[in-house]
C-alpha positions as a Markdown table, in Angstrom:
| # | Residue | x | y | z |
|---|---|---|---|---|
| 1 | Met | -8.5 | 89.2 | -5.5 |
| 2 | Val | -6.8 | 88.9 | -9.0 |
| 3 | Thr | -7.0 | 85.4 | -10.4 |
| 4 | Ser | -3.7 | 84.2 | -12.1 |
| 5 | Pro | -3.9 | 83.1 | -15.8 |
| 6 | Tyr | -1.2 | 80.6 | -15.0 |
| 7 | Pro | -2.3 | 77.0 | -13.9 |
| 8 | Tyr | -0.6 | 75.0 | -11.2 |
| 9 | Phe | 2.1 | 72.3 | -11.5 |
| 10 | Tyr | 0.8 | 68.8 | -11.3 |
| 11 | Gly | 2.9 | 65.7 | -10.4 |
| 12 | Asp | 6.2 | 66.0 | -12.1 |
| 13 | Gln | 5.4 | 68.6 | -14.6 |
| 14 | Ala | 8.1 | 70.9 | -13.3 |
| 15 | Asp | 10.7 | 68.3 | -14.2 |
| 16 | Ala | 9.9 | 69.2 | -18.1 |
| 17 | Phe | 11.8 | 72.3 | -18.1 |
| 18 | Ser | 15.3 | 73.1 | -18.4 |
| 19 | Tyr | 16.9 | 75.6 | -16.1 |
| 20 | Tyr | 19.8 | 77.9 | -15.6 |
| 21 | Arg | 21.6 | 77.3 | -12.3 |
| 22 | Ile | 23.0 | 80.0 | -10.1 |
| 23 | Pro | 25.4 | 78.5 | -7.5 |
| 24 | Arg | 23.8 | 78.9 | -4.0 |
| 25 | Ala | 27.1 | 80.3 | -2.7 |
| 26 | Leu | 26.7 | 83.3 | -5.0 |
| 27 | Ile | 23.4 | 84.1 | -3.2 |
| 28 | Thr | 24.3 | 83.2 | 0.4 |
| 29 | Gly | 28.3 | 83.7 | 0.3 |
| 30 | Arg | 29.2 | 86.8 | 2.4 |
| 31 | Glu | 31.8 | 87.5 | -0.2 |
| 32 | Phe | 29.4 | 88.1 | -2.9 |
| 33 | Arg | 26.8 | 90.3 | -1.0 |
| 34 | His | 27.8 | 93.2 | -2.8 |
| 35 | Val | 27.5 | 91.7 | -6.5 |
| 36 | Ser | 24.0 | 92.7 | -7.9 |
| 37 | Thr | 21.5 | 90.1 | -8.5 |
| 38 | Asp | 21.7 | 90.8 | -12.3 |
| 39 | Ala | 25.5 | 90.1 | -12.4 |
| 40 | Lys | 24.8 | 86.9 | -10.4 |
| 41 | Leu | 22.1 | 86.0 | -13.1 |
| 42 | Leu | 24.9 | 86.7 | -15.9 |
| 43 | Tyr | 27.5 | 84.6 | -14.4 |
| 44 | Gly | 24.6 | 81.7 | -14.3 |
| 45 | Leu | 24.4 | 82.1 | -18.1 |
| 46 | Leu | 28.0 | 82.2 | -18.7 |
| 47 | Leu | 28.3 | 79.1 | -16.4 |
| 48 | Asp | 25.7 | 77.3 | -18.8 |
| 49 | Arg | 27.7 | 78.2 | -21.8 |
| 50 | Met | 30.8 | 76.4 | -20.2 |
| 51 | Gly | 29.2 | 73.1 | -20.9 |
| 52 | Leu | 28.9 | 74.0 | -24.6 |
| 53 | Ser | 32.6 | 75.1 | -24.7 |
| 54 | Thr | 33.6 | 72.0 | -22.9 |
| 55 | Lys | 31.6 | 69.8 | -25.6 |
| 56 | Asn | 33.4 | 71.7 | -28.3 |
| 57 | Gly | 37.0 | 71.3 | -26.9 |
| 58 | Trp | 37.5 | 75.0 | -26.3 |
| 59 | Leu | 40.5 | 74.8 | -24.2 |
| 60 | Asp | 43.7 | 77.2 | -24.4 |
| 61 | Ser | 47.2 | 76.0 | -24.2 |
| 62 | Glu | 46.9 | 75.5 | -20.6 |
| 63 | Arg | 43.9 | 73.4 | -20.8 |
| 64 | Arg | 41.5 | 76.2 | -19.3 |
| 65 | Val | 38.0 | 76.3 | -20.8 |
| 66 | Tyr | 36.9 | 79.3 | -22.4 |
| 67 | Ile | 33.5 | 80.8 | -23.8 |
| 68 | Tyr | 32.4 | 83.1 | -26.4 |
| 69 | Phe | 29.4 | 85.2 | -25.0 |
| 70 | Thr | 29.0 | 88.7 | -26.5 |
| 71 | Gln | 27.6 | 91.7 | -25.3 |
| 72 | Glu | 24.8 | 91.2 | -27.7 |
| 73 | Asp | 24.2 | 87.9 | -26.2 |
| 74 | Ala | 23.9 | 89.3 | -22.6 |
| 75 | Met | 21.7 | 92.0 | -24.0 |
| 76 | Ala | 19.3 | 89.7 | -25.8 |
| 77 | Leu | 19.2 | 87.1 | -22.9 |
| 78 | Met | 18.7 | 89.6 | -20.2 |
| 79 | Ser | 16.5 | 92.0 | -22.0 |
| 80 | Cys | 18.8 | 94.7 | -21.4 |
| 81 | Gly | 20.5 | 97.6 | -23.1 |
| 82 | Lys | 24.2 | 98.0 | -24.2 |
| 83 | Asp | 25.1 | 100.2 | -21.1 |
| 84 | Lys | 23.7 | 97.7 | -18.6 |
| 85 | Ala | 25.4 | 94.8 | -20.1 |
| 86 | Thr | 28.7 | 96.7 | -20.0 |
| 87 | Lys | 28.2 | 97.4 | -16.4 |
| 88 | Leu | 27.4 | 93.8 | -15.6 |
| 89 | Phe | 30.5 | 92.4 | -17.4 |
| 90 | Arg | 32.5 | 94.9 | -15.6 |
| 91 | Glu | 31.1 | 94.0 | -12.3 |
| 92 | Leu | 32.1 | 90.4 | -13.1 |
| 93 | Asp | 35.6 | 91.2 | -14.6 |
| 94 | Gln | 39.0 | 91.7 | -12.9 |
| 95 | Asp | 37.9 | 95.2 | -12.2 |
| 96 | Gly | 34.9 | 94.0 | -10.1 |
| 97 | Ile | 34.7 | 90.8 | -8.4 |
| 98 | Gly | 37.0 | 88.9 | -10.6 |
| 99 | Leu | 34.7 | 85.9 | -11.4 |
| 100 | Ile | 35.5 | 86.5 | -15.2 |
| 101 | Glu | 38.6 | 87.4 | -17.3 |
| 102 | Arg | 38.2 | 88.5 | -20.9 |
| 103 | Lys | 41.0 | 88.3 | -23.2 |
| 104 | Lys | 40.8 | 90.1 | -26.7 |
| 105 | Gln | 41.8 | 88.0 | -29.5 |
| 106 | Gly | 42.5 | 90.8 | -32.2 |
| 107 | Gln | 40.7 | 92.3 | -34.9 |
| 108 | Gly | 37.7 | 90.6 | -36.3 |
| 109 | Arg | 38.0 | 87.8 | -33.6 |
| 110 | Pro | 35.4 | 87.4 | -30.7 |
| 111 | Thr | 36.8 | 88.1 | -27.0 |
| 112 | Arg | 37.3 | 84.7 | -25.1 |
| 113 | Ile | 35.9 | 84.7 | -21.6 |
| 114 | Tyr | 37.2 | 82.5 | -18.8 |
| 115 | Val | 34.7 | 81.8 | -16.3 |
| 116 | Lys | 36.6 | 81.7 | -13.0 |
| 117 | Asn | 35.9 | 79.2 | -10.3 |
| 118 | Phe | 34.2 | 80.8 | -7.3 |
| 119 | Leu | 34.6 | 78.0 | -4.9 |
| 120 | Leu | 38.6 | 78.1 | -4.8 |
| 121 | Pro | 40.3 | 80.8 | -3.1 |
| 122 | Pro | 41.9 | 83.5 | -5.2 |
| 123 | Asp | 45.6 | 82.9 | -6.1 |
């Protein structure tokens, strides 16, 4: 038997960490069964970024919150290459499940990403 080098948690030590939240509905919902685990993780990272965008007041003219999250951000946080990051964004985008919408802003400006509300039925 191999002994783990990691110690046990005691008392409330686990509360000392920050966590990314992945909504339970993405894991258990029938409509999301075909979405890959990595795409669900990316969606959780995008949701996390929404808090920062809200604090920064990043709202469009219709008061919809948007984020900036580059392919490079995804590659770094998920320890993956460009092809994998591209595939995950496509899986979440309109061409896939439709959980995000990307709007190009023009030359030299970052793409806005709108993270869609998975709890509400599509229009």
